[in-house]
C-alpha positions in Angstrom: 16.5 -12.2 -20.1 13.9 -9.9 -18.5 15.1 -6.4 -17.7 12.6 -5.1 -15.2 12.1 -1.4 -14.4 10.9 -1.0 -10.8 9.5 2.1 -9.3 8.9 2.3 -5.5 11.9 0.1 -4.6 12.3 1.9 -1.2 8.7 1.2 -0.2 7.2 -1.7 1.6 5.9 -3.7 -1.4 8.9 -2.7 -3.5 11.3 -3.9 -0.9 9.3 -7.2 -0.6 9.5 -7.6 -4.3 13.2 -7.1 -4.5 13.9 -9.3 -1.5 11.9 -12.1 -3.0 13.4 -11.8 -6.5 17.0 -11.2 -5.5 17.2 -13.8 -2.7 15.5 -16.3 -5.0 18.2 -15.7 -7.6 15.9 -15.1 -10.6 17.6 -14.3 -13.9 16.1 -10.9 -14.3 18.0 -7.6 -14.2 16.3 -5.2 -11.9 16.6 -1.6 -12.8 15.4 0.7 -10.0 14.4 4.2 -10.7 15.2 6.0 -7.3 15.1 9.5 -6.1 18.7 10.1 -5.1 21.7 12.4 -5.8 23.7 9.5 -7.2 23.9 5.8 -7.8 25.5 5.0 -4.5 23.0 7.0 -2.4 20.2 5.2 -4.3 21.8 1.8 -3.6 22.0 2.7 0.1 18.3 3.7 0.2 17.5 0.3 -1.3 19.8 -1.5 1.1 18.1 0.3 4.0 14.7 -1.0 2.9 16.0 -4.6 2.2 17.5 -4.6 5.8 13.9 -4.8 7.1 13.7 -8.2 5.4 17.1 -9.6 6.2 20.3 -8.8 8.1 22.3 -5.7 7.2 25.2 -7.6 5.4 22.8 -9.5 3.2 20.8 -6.3 2.4 24.0 -4.7 1.2 24.9 -7.8 -0.9 21.4 -7.9 -2.5 21.4 -4.1 -3.2 24.6 -4.6 -5.2 22.7 -6.8 -7.6 20.4 -4.1 -8.8 21.0 -1.4 -11.4 20.2 2.0 -9.9 19.0 4.9 -12.2 18.7 8.2 -10.3 15.5 9.8 -11.3 11.8 10.6 -10.7 9.0 8.6 -12.2 6.9 11.7 -12.3 9.3 13.2 -14.8 10.2 9.9 -16.6 8.9 11.3 -19.9 11.8 13.7 -20.1 14.4 11.2 -18.8 16.6 10.1 -21.7 18.8 7.8 -19.7 19.5 5.0 -22.2 19.4 2.4 -19.4 15.6 2.7 -19.5 15.3 2.0 -23.2 16.1 -1.7 -23.0 13.6 -2.6 -20.2 11.2 -5.4 -21.2 8.9 -5.1 -18.1 7.8 -2.2 -15.9 6.5 -2.8 -12.3 5.1 0.5 -11.2 4.7 0.6 -7.4 5.8 4.1 -6.5 3.0 6.3 -5.2 2.1 9.1 -2.8 0.1 7.3 -0.1 -0.8 10.4 1.9 -4.5 10.6 2.9 -4.8 14.4 3.1 -2.7 16.1 0.4 -5.3 16.1 -2.4 -3.6 18.1 -5.1 -0.1 16.7 -4.4 -1.4 13.2 -4.3 -3.2 13.5 -7.6 -0.3 15.2 -9.3 2.1 12.4 -8.2 0.0 9.3 -8.7 -2.1 10.3 -11.7 0.1 12.7 -13.7 3.3 11.0 -12.6 2.1 7.6 -13.8 1.1 9.0 -17.2 4.6 10.4 -17.5 6.0 7.0 -16.8 3.7 5.5 -19.4 4.9 8.0 -22.0 8.5 6.9 -21.3 7.5 3.3 -21.6 6.4 4.0 -25.2 10.1 4.5 -26.0 10.9 0.9 -24.8 10.8 -1.1 -28.1 10.9 -4.5 -26.4 8.3 -3.8 -23.7 6.2 -6.9 -22.8 4.2 -5.8 -19.8 3.5 -2.6 -17.9 2.2 -3.7 -14.5 0.6 -0.8 -12.7 -0.2 -1.4 -9.0 -3.3 0.4 -7.8 -5.6 -0.4 -4.9 -8.9 -2.4 -4.5 -10.2 0.5 -2.4 -11.0 2.5 -5.4 -14.5 1.0 -4.9 -15.2 3.8 -2.4 -17.6 3.8 0.5 -20.8 2.6 -1.2 -19.6 -0.7 -2.7 -21.6 -4.0 -2.6 -20.4 -6.7 -0.2 -18.6 -8.5 -3.1 -16.6 -6.4 -5.6 -15.5 -7.7 -9.0 -12.6 -6.3 -10.9 -14.8 -4.8 -13.7 -17.1 -3.0 -11.3 -14.6 -0.2 -10.9 -13.3 2.5 -11.5 -16.7 4.1 -11.4 -17.5 7.8 -11.9 -20.1 7.8 -9.1 -17.8 6.1 -6.4 -17.8 8.0 -3.2 -14.2 8.1 -2.1 -13.1 8.7 1.4 -9.4 9.8 0.8 -7.5 11.5 -1.9 -5.3 8.5 -2.5 -8.1 6.3 -3.9 -9.3 9.2 -6.1 -5.9 9.5 -7.7 -5.7 5.7 -8.2 -9.1 5.4 -9.8 -8.4 8.3 -12.2 -5.0 6.8 -13.1 -6.6 3.5 -14.2 -9.2 5.4 -16.3 -6.5 7.5 -18.0 -4.2 4.6 -18.7 -7.0 2.8 -20.5 -8.1 5.9 -22.4 -4.7 7.3 -23.4 -2.4 4.3 -23.6 -4.2 1.5 -25.4 -1.0 0.8 -27.3 0.9 -0.3 -24.1 0.7 -3.8 -22.6 -0.8 -2.4 -19.4 -2.0 -4.9 -16.7 -3.5 -3.5 -13.4 -3.0 -5.2 -10.1 -5.2 -4.1 -7.1 -4.0 -5.3 -3.7 -6.7 -5.2 -1.0 -5.5 -4.3 2.6 -1.8 -5.2 3.1 -1.0 -6.0 6.7 2.3 -7.5 7.9 4.5 -10.2 6.6 3.6 -13.9 6.9 7.0 -15.0 8.2 8.6 -11.7 9.4 5.6 -10.2 11.0 5.9 -6.5 11.7 9.5 -6.4 10.8 9.2 -5.1 7.3 6.5 -2.5 8.3 4.0 -1.9 10.9 1.7 0.0 8.6 -2.0 -0.8 9.3 -1.0 -3.5 11.8 -1.0 -0.7 14.4 -4.6 0.1 13.5 -5.7 -3.5 14.3 -3.8 -3.4 17.5 -5.3 0.0 18.4 -8.8 -1.3 17.8 -8.0 -4.3 20.0 -6.7 -2.1 22.8 -9.7 0.2 22.5 -12.1 -2.7 22.4 -14.3 -0.8 20.0 -15.5 -1.6 16.4 -17.6 0.5 14.1 -19.2 -2.6 12.6 -20.6 -6.0 13.7 -18.2 -8.8 14.6 -19.7 -10.8 11.8 -18.6 -8.3 9.1 -15.5 -9.1 7.0 -12.1 -7.6 6.3 -10.1 -8.5 3.2 -6.4 -8.6 4.3 -3.3 -10.0 2.6 0.4 -10.1 3.7 3.2 -8.1 2.0 5.3 -11.1 1.0 2.3 -12.8 -0.7 1.6 -9.6 -2.6 5.2 -9.4 -3.7 5.4 -13.0 -5.0 2.1 -12.6 -6.8 3.1 -9.3 -8.4 6.3 -11.0 -9.7 4.2 -13.8 -11.1 1.8 -11.4 -12.9 4.7 -9.4 -14.3 6.5 -12.4 -15.8 3.8 -14.9 -16.7 4.0 -15.1 -20.5 0.2 -14.8 -21.0 -2.6 -13.6 -18.9 -6.3 -14.1 -19.4 -7.1 -10.6 -18.2 -5.6 -7.1 -17.8 -7.0 -6.5 -14.3 -6.6 -8.5 -11.1 -7.5 -8.2 -7.5 -4.7 -9.3 -5.2 -7.1 -10.2 -2.4 -8.2 -12.8 0.1 -11.5 -13.2 -1.7 -14.6 -15.0 -0.5 -12.6 -18.1 0.7 -9.8 -16.2 2.5 -11.5 -13.2 4.0 -11.7 -12.8 7.8 -14.5 -11.8 10.1 -13.7 -9.3 12.9 -14.8 -12.0 15.3 -12.0 -14.2 13.9 -9.5 -11.3 14.3 -10.6 -10.8 17.9 -10.2 -14.5 18.6 -6.7 -14.4 17.0 -5.7 -11.6 19.3 -7.1 -13.5 22.3 -5.2 -16.6 21.4 -1.9 -14.6 20.9 -2.4 -12.3 23.9 -4.8 -13.9 26.3 -6.9 -11.6 28.5 -10.2 -12.6 30.2 -11.1 -15.1 27.6 -14.0 -13.0 26.3 -12.4 -9.9 24.9 -15.7 -8.1 24.6 -15.8 -5.3 22.1 -18.2 -2.4 22.0 -19.9 -1.6 18.7 -20.2 2.1 18.1 -21.2 4.6 15.4 -18.4 6.7 13.9 -20.5 9.9 13.7 -22.9 9.7 16.7 -20.2 8.3 19.1 -17.4 10.5 18.0 -16.9 11.9 21.5 -17.1 8.4 23.0 -14.2 7.3 20.8 -12.2 10.3 21.8 -12.8 9.6 25.6 -11.9 6.0 25.2 -8.8 6.8 23.2 -7.7 9.2 25.9 -8.2 6.5 28.5 -6.1 4.0 26.6 -3.4 6.0 25.0 -3.6 9.5 26.3 -4.0 12.6 24.2 -0.8 14.4 25.2 1.1 15.9 22.3 0.6 16.1 18.6 1.6 12.5 17.8 -1.3 11.1 19.8 -3.7 13.6 18.4 -2.6 12.6 14.9 -3.1 9.0 15.9 -6.6 9.6 17.0 -7.4 11.2 13.6 -5.8 8.3 11.8 -7.8 5.8 13.9 -11.0 7.5 12.9 -10.0 7.5 9.3 -9.1 3.7 9.3 -12.2 2.9 11.3 -14.3 4.2 8.3 -12.6 1.6 6.1 -13.1 -1.1 8.8 -16.8 -0.5 8.6 -17.1 -1.2 4.9 -17.5 -5.0 5.0 -16.2 -5.4 1.5 -14.7 -8.5 -0.1 -12.7 -8.3 -3.4 -13.2 -11.2 -5.8 -10.0 -13.1 -6.6 -11.3 -15.8 -9.0 -9.3 -14.4 -11.8 -6.1 -14.7 -9.9 -6.8 -18.2 -8.6 -7.7 -19.2 -12.2 -4.2 -18.1 -13.3 -2.7 -20.7 -10.9 -1.6 -18.3 -8.2 -1.8 -19.6 -4.6 -4.3 -18.0 -2.3 -3.1 -15.6 0.4 -2.5 -16.8 4.0 -5.4 -15.7 6.3 -4.8 -13.0 8.8 -5.4 -15.1 11.9 -2.8 -17.6 10.6 0.0 -15.1 10.7 -1.2 -12.5 13.2 0.7 -14.1 16.1 4.1 -13.6 14.4 3.1 -9.9 13.7 2.4 -9.4 17.4 5.5 -11.3 18.5 8.0 -8.8 17.1 6.2 -5.4 17.1 7.1 -2.2 19.0 4.4 -0.5 21.0 1.2 0.7 19.2 2.2 4.4 19.4 5.7 3.6 18.2 4.2 1.7 15.2 2.0 4.6 14.4 5.0 7.0 14.4 6.6 4.7 11.8 3.5 5.2 9.6 2.8 8.9 10.4 3.9 10.2 6.9 0.5 9.0 5.5 -1.3 11.3 7.9 0.9 14.4 7.8 -1.0 17.5 6.7 0.9 18.8 3.6 2.4 22.3 3.6 0.5 25.0 1.9 1.1 25.8 -1.7 3.8 28.5 -2.4 1.1 31.1 -3.3 -0.7 30.4 0.0 2.5 30.7 2.0 3.3 34.0 0.3 -0.2 35.3 1.1 0.2 34.3 4.7 3.6 35.9 4.9 2.1 39.2 3.4 -0.7 39.1 5.9 1.7 38.6 8.8 3.9 41.4 7.6 0.9 43.8 7.5 -0.4 42.8 10.9 
């Protein structure tokens, strides 16, 4: 009987994984390492995440099926809880997804994952350690088609701290833990849920909606975006985790060449779901040269009153940089293993739009990714001293 240690159970993909596994009635025991003061608090955090996928009563019922271990994956190497010893599989999803907190993000995602890997060495029956990274470790200068073995690369030009930390983690796992049965899964851009739409999370969906409202793109309509829904990612991760044998130790969870979407197709899907003038004309702009133009247009559409909308403008600029990449992630390995291809974004975009809040409200739900981290203790102390002497 599989005994699966899951980190990140209270996140989007972790919740989707648990909902899929527990509702499906699989025979595995799910052991969730959760930051909490006690088991019941941890169970309630899991139930709160599951309630985004189902009704509150069912969420509570499903949460009762998991085994909660209070703890922190970044300190797992000093966690002697015996419930971790008998785990046969590890699914490591937990991560700091902030775009701005360089040192904190690296410490959590890189150093923390290595701590979890050291703890995994004490699991005598471990069959697989599935580490979930991101296909975006390719950076800003990648070719149009990216194969798994192309990255991580030392010369990749990263745009955010998150992808720096994820690339370094893969390198360190390969270098320092060749004795562990590590498999790496790299999802591409995760947007929405194929049947629940924006219910589980509005993360990144608000960006597409904002671009549609602004009628501005930093790339040609013929360029591509590689998007997959959260439920497909969850189901595929469970398959990669439990499949007895795998041909590779690294997989893209992506739309690939056959499932990728052009921005023109995204625009057409918006027009079909929310008809306007039948044309939905977009202006192509340059992120650097037209910075002021984007700001003016943002102010026209959303306003710039208050810190929330100012943070949203910064986030739109950051995401637009990724939108302009025109990168597709090869998924031949995944399809060769027998996994189903992901639904295309235009196919499930209507359900995402049908149950969403306003664009600004959806951004507010996603704002933790863009919060500027507090200064380090020594910086705060220096600032306090300076203020005292003023």
